[in-house]
C-alpha positions as protocol buffer text, in pm:
chain_id: "A"
residue {
  index: 1
  type: MET
  ca { x: 1564 y: -699 z: 1415 }
}
residue {
  index: 2
  type: THR
  ca { x: 1546 y: -347 z: 1554 }
}
residue {
  index: 3
  type: LEU
  ca { x: 1194 y: -203 z: 1540 }
}
residue {
  index: 4
  type: GLU
  ca { x: 1179 y: 117 z: 1334 }
}
residue {
  index: 5
  type: HIS
  ca { x: 808 y: 220 z: 1314 }
}
residue {
  index: 6
  type: LYS
  ca { x: 843 y: 416 z: 988 }
}
residue {
  index: 7
  type: HIS
  ca { x: 536 y: 533 z: 794 }
}
residue {
  index: 8
  type: LEU
  ca { x: 562 y: 662 z: 440 }
}
residue {
  index: 9
  type: ILE
  ca { x: 259 y: 848 z: 303 }
}
residue {
  index: 10
  type: ILE
  ca { x: 243 y: 936 z: -66 }
}
residue {
  index: 11
  type: ARG
  ca { x: -13 y: 1143 z: -255 }
}
residue {
  index: 12
  type: ALA
  ca { x: 55 y: 1151 z: -628 }
}
residue {
  index: 13
  type: ASN
  ca { x: -115 y: 1286 z: -936 }
}
residue {
  index: 14
  type: ILE
  ca { x: -56 y: 1029 z: -1210 }
}
residue {
  index: 15
  type: ASN
  ca { x: -105 y: 1003 z: -1585 }
}
residue {
  index: 16
  type: LYS
  ca { x: -132 y: 623 z: -1603 }
}
residue {
  index: 17
  type: PRO
  ca { x: -377 y: 499 z: -1339 }
}
residue {
  index: 18
  type: PRO
  ca { x: -457 y: 128 z: -1321 }
}
residue {
  index: 19
  type: LYS
  ca { x: -798 y: 44 z: -1471 }
}
residue {
  index: 20
  type: ASN
  ca { x: -1049 y: -231 z: -1396 }
}
residue {
  index: 21
  type: GLU
  ca { x: -870 y: -479 z: -1622 }
}
residue {
  index: 22
  type: ASP
  ca { x: -536 y: -410 z: -1448 }
}
residue {
  index: 23
  type: VAL
  ca { x: -604 y: -591 z: -1118 }
}
residue {
  index: 24
  type: ASN
  ca { x: -331 y: -851 z: -1180 }
}
residue {
  index: 25
  type: THR
  ca { x: -87 y: -589 z: -1306 }
}
residue {
  index: 26
  type: LEU
  ca { x: -132 y: -380 z: -991 }
}
residue {
  index: 27
  type: THR
  ca { x: -98 y: -688 z: -771 }
}
residue {
  index: 28
  type: ASP
  ca { x: 230 y: -771 z: -945 }
}
residue {
  index: 29
  type: TRP
  ca { x: 349 y: -412 z: -899 }
}
residue {
  index: 30
  type: ILE
  ca { x: 277 y: -425 z: -525 }
}
residue {
  index: 31
  type: ARG
  ca { x: 478 y: -748 z: -503 }
}
residue {
  index: 32
  type: LYS
  ca { x: 765 y: -573 z: -687 }
}
residue {
  index: 33
  type: VAL
  ca { x: 757 y: -284 z: -439 }
}
residue {
  index: 34
  type: ILE
  ca { x: 765 y: -524 z: -144 }
}
residue {
  index: 35
  type: LYS
  ca { x: 1057 y: -719 z: -289 }
}
residue {
  index: 36
  type: SER
  ca { x: 1243 y: -396 z: -375 }
}
residue {
  index: 37
  type: ILE
  ca { x: 1234 y: -280 z: -12 }
}
residue {
  index: 38
  type: ASP
  ca { x: 1325 y: -626 z: 125 }
}
residue {
  index: 39
  type: MET
  ca { x: 994 y: -697 z: 294 }
}
residue {
  index: 40
  type: LYS
  ca { x: 811 y: -1029 z: 324 }
}
residue {
  index: 41
  type: ILE
  ca { x: 443 y: -1085 z: 238 }
}
residue {
  index: 42
  type: LEU
  ca { x: 228 y: -1249 z: 505 }
}
residue {
  index: 43
  type: GLY
  ca { x: -111 y: -1195 z: 338 }
}
residue {
  index: 44
  type: GLY
  ca { x: -226 y: -1066 z: 2 }
}
residue {
  index: 45
  type: PRO
  ca { x: -188 y: -857 z: -196 }
}
residue {
  index: 46
  type: TYR
  ca { x: -566 y: -821 z: -209 }
}
residue {
  index: 47
  type: THR
  ca { x: -656 y: -599 z: -503 }
}
residue {
  index: 48
  type: THR
  ca { x: -996 y: -493 z: -633 }
}
residue {
  index: 49
  type: TYR
  ca { x: -1156 y: -229 z: -853 }
}
residue {
  index: 50
  type: CYS
  ca { x: -1440 y: -7 z: -732 }
}
residue {
  index: 51
  type: ASP
  ca { x: -1673 y: 97 z: -1015 }
}
residue {
  index: 52
  type: VAL
  ca { x: -1899 y: 329 z: -816 }
}
residue {
  index: 53
  type: LYS
  ca { x: -1936 y: 661 z: -998 }
}
residue {
  index: 54
  type: GLY
  ca { x: -1739 y: 931 z: -822 }
}
residue {
  index: 55
  type: ASN
  ca { x: -1519 y: 674 z: -648 }
}
residue {
  index: 56
  type: LYS
  ca { x: -1389 y: 464 z: -939 }
}
residue {
  index: 57
  type: GLY
  ca { x: -1045 y: 325 z: -887 }
}
residue {
  index: 58
  type: MET
  ca { x: -825 y: 51 z: -753 }
}
residue {
  index: 59
  type: THR
  ca { x: -751 y: -54 z: -397 }
}
residue {
  index: 60
  type: SER
  ca { x: -480 y: -296 z: -292 }
}
residue {
  index: 61
  type: VAL
  ca { x: -374 y: -396 z: 58 }
}
residue {
  index: 62
  type: THR
  ca { x: -98 y: -628 z: 170 }
}
residue {
  index: 63
  type: ILE
  ca { x: 1 y: -752 z: 512 }
}
residue {
  index: 64
  type: ILE
  ca { x: 378 y: -760 z: 534 }
}
residue {
  index: 65
  type: GLU
  ca { x: 587 y: -926 z: 803 }
}
residue {
  index: 66
  type: THR
  ca { x: 660 y: -586 z: 950 }
}
residue {
  index: 67
  type: SER
  ca { x: 314 y: -423 z: 905 }
}
residue {
  index: 68
  type: HIS
  ca { x: 117 y: -324 z: 593 }
}
residue {
  index: 69
  type: ILE
  ca { x: 98 y: -150 z: 256 }
}
residue {
  index: 70
  type: ALA
  ca { x: -221 y: 11 z: 126 }
}
residue {
  index: 71
  type: LEU
  ca { x: -274 y: 172 z: -214 }
}
residue {
  index: 72
  type: HIS
  ca { x: -580 y: 353 z: -348 }
}
residue {
  index: 73
  type: THR
  ca { x: -630 y: 518 z: -688 }
}
residue {
  index: 74
  type: TRP
  ca { x: -906 y: 727 z: -840 }
}
residue {
  index: 75
  type: ASP
  ca { x: -919 y: 726 z: -1220 }
}
residue {
  index: 76
  type: GLU
  ca { x: -1215 y: 955 z: -1297 }
}
residue {
  index: 77
  type: VAL
  ca { x: -1011 y: 1271 z: -1250 }
}
residue {
  index: 78
  type: THR
  ca { x: -732 y: 1403 z: -1473 }
}
residue {
  index: 79
  type: PRO
  ca { x: -463 y: 1361 z: -1371 }
}
residue {
  index: 80
  type: ALA
  ca { x: -565 y: 1056 z: -1170 }
}
residue {
  index: 81
  type: LEU
  ca { x: -496 y: 1037 z: -796 }
}
residue {
  index: 82
  type: LEU
  ca { x: -288 y: 777 z: -613 }
}
residue {
  index: 83
  type: GLN
  ca { x: -260 y: 746 z: -235 }
}
residue {
  index: 84
  type: LEU
  ca { x: -6 y: 500 z: -92 }
}
residue {
  index: 85
  type: ASP
  ca { x: 80 y: 411 z: 268 }
}
residue {
  index: 86
  type: VAL
  ca { x: 379 y: 198 z: 361 }
}
residue {
  index: 87
  type: TYR
  ca { x: 407 y: 128 z: 732 }
}
residue {
  index: 88
  type: SER
  ca { x: 691 y: -91 z: 852 }
}
residue {
  index: 89
  type: CYS
  ca { x: 872 y: -179 z: 1168 }
}
residue {
  index: 90
  type: ALA
  ca { x: 1180 y: -253 z: 956 }
}
residue {
  index: 91
  type: ASP
  ca { x: 1403 y: 4 z: 790 }
}
residue {
  index: 92
  type: PHE
  ca { x: 1342 y: 80 z: 420 }
}
residue {
  index: 93
  type: ASP
  ca { x: 1447 y: 335 z: 160 }
}
residue {
  index: 94
  type: PRO
  ca { x: 1150 y: 554 z: 57 }
}
residue {
  index: 95
  type: ASN
  ca { x: 1335 y: 671 z: -256 }
}
residue {
  index: 96
  type: ILE
  ca { x: 1294 y: 324 z: -406 }
}
residue {
  index: 97
  type: ILE
  ca { x: 917 y: 359 z: -370 }
}
residue {
  index: 98
  type: PHE
  ca { x: 913 y: 709 z: -525 }
}
residue {
  index: 99
  type: GLU
  ca { x: 1101 y: 575 z: -828 }
}
residue {
  index: 100
  type: LEU
  ca { x: 866 y: 279 z: -868 }
}
residue {
  index: 101
  type: VAL
  ca { x: 556 y: 503 z: -845 }
}
residue {
  index: 102
  type: ASN
  ca { x: 693 y: 736 z: -1110 }
}
residue {
  index: 103
  type: GLU
  ca { x: 804 y: 450 z: -1335 }
}
residue {
  index: 104
  type: GLU
  ca { x: 473 y: 262 z: -1323 }
}
residue {
  index: 105
  type: PHE
  ca { x: 218 y: 544 z: -1311 }
}
residue {
  index: 106
  type: ASP
  ca { x: 394 y: 841 z: -1479 }
}
residue {
  index: 107
  type: ALA
  ca { x: 364 y: 1074 z: -1180 }
}
residue {
  index: 108
  type: VAL
  ca { x: 297 y: 1440 z: -1253 }
}
residue {
  index: 109
  type: LYS
  ca { x: 344 y: 1536 z: -889 }
}
residue {
  index: 110
  type: ILE
  ca { x: 443 y: 1337 z: -582 }
}
residue {
  index: 111
  type: GLU
  ca { x: 384 y: 1470 z: -231 }
}
residue {
  index: 112
  type: LYS
  ca { x: 519 y: 1269 z: 57 }
}
residue {
  index: 113
  type: LYS
  ca { x: 565 y: 1251 z: 431 }
}
residue {
  index: 114
  type: PHE
  ca { x: 796 y: 1008 z: 605 }
}
residue {
  index: 115
  type: ILE
  ca { x: 712 y: 971 z: 971 }
}
residue {
  index: 116
  type: ASN
  ca { x: 900 y: 804 z: 1252 }
}
residue {
  index: 117
  type: ARG
  ca { x: 626 y: 669 z: 1481 }
}
residue {
  index: 118
  type: GLU
  ca { x: 863 y: 519 z: 1739 }
}
residue {
  index: 119
  type: HIS
  ca { x: 791 y: 772 z: 2016 }
}
residue {
  index: 120
  type: GLY
  ca { x: 545 y: 1011 z: 1851 }
}
residue {
  index: 121
  type: LEU
  ca { x: 487 y: 1137 z: 1499 }
}
residue {
  index: 122
  type: GLU
  ca { x: 825 y: 1287 z: 1411 }
}
residue {
  index: 123
  type: GLU
  ca { x: 862 y: 1376 z: 1044 }
}
residue {
  index: 124
  type: VAL
  ca { x: 1180 y: 1243 z: 885 }
}
residue {
  index: 125
  type: ILE
  ca { x: 1331 y: 1487 z: 636 }
}
residue {
  index: 126
  type: LEU
  ca { x: 1386 y: 1323 z: 298 }
}
């Protein structure tokens, strides 16, 4: 395997945020993302809901064979906020992830950066 050191960062405003009762649903969605980009889970996903006022939302982290995936949502604002990091030393198609975010969470707006961290922090144009 050739090491890639790619880091995808997504900030999305969403209409359908996961709620407290959706822990298993979000865990299943993370597994779907990982399978869709041909990664292998080493640990997790570990998903939990934070019910602290002003910080309510879901967090899920997964250790993948090639690095990690971390997702955070905040559901007290409208539209809700989703932040997603996918860091991998293997190549992957970020467009697959954009589609899955939009499909699952009904994204109003998706902002993204795709960074090649091999020798610095070079932004990859999508």
